[in-house]
N, C-alpha and C positions, 0 to 999 in steps of 0.2 A: 384229859380228853377235851377236845374242842366241843363247844355247844353253840346252838343257834341263839343269837341274842338280838334284841332290837338295836338299831343303829346307835342310839344314845348310850347304850351300855358299852360300846366300843371306845368311848372317849378316854377312859383310863388307859387302855392299851395304846391308843393313838398317841397319847402324851408320853407314855413310857418309851414306846418305840422311837418317837421323835427325839426325846432326850438322848437315847442311846446313839442315834445317828446324827446328833447335833443339828436337828432340823426344827424350824419354827412351824408348828402345826396349827397355829391360830386361825389360818385361813383355809384349812382342809374342810371340805364339805363331804362328810361321810355319806350322806344320802345320794349325792351326785355320783360319787365313785362307785357305790354299791349298785346304783341304777345302771351304770355302764356295764359293770360286771354281770349283772343279771341279763341285760339285753344281749350281750355278746354270748353268754353261756347258753341262752335259749335259741339264738339265731345262727350262731357260728358253731361253737363247740365249747363244752365246759372248760377244757384246758386253755382255751383262748381267752378266758376271762382275766386271769391274773396277768397274762402277757399284755392284754389290751390296757389294763389299768396302769401297768408299768409304762407303757408307751404314752398314755395320757399324762402321767407324771413327767416324763421327759419333755413332752410338748409344752407343758406348763412351765417347766424350768427354762426351756429354750426361749419362751416368750418373755420371761422375766416379769418386770412390773406391769407390762402390758397384757399379761396372761388373763384370759377370760375362761375360767374353768367351765362354766355353763355352756359357752359357745363351743369349746373344744369337745366337751362331752356330747353335745347334740350332734356335732359333726361325726364323731365316732359311732354314735348310736345309729345315725342315718346310714353310715357305711355298712354297719352290721346288718341292717334291714335289707340293703341292696344286695349284700352277700347272700342272704337267704333267698331273695327273689331270683338271683342269678343261678343258684343251685337248683331251683325248681324248674328252670328252663331246660 
């Protein structure tokens, strides 16, 4: 059964999953990704969180070496906040 863990406790899973998928996880910022998931879950909908983090990963992959995870995460967080504001109107 899954349990709630601090972000740093997810590092072994991140490494194992990365190895399984043959991905370099050295630049993965767990806090940033969980921050996006939390923002989206609370302002859009819980099921939108994994979908949004997947899209964030696609955006990072598309940008390649020029990827700025923090900037892309901030952009997605801002969109989630606007989504919530639009829903209130």
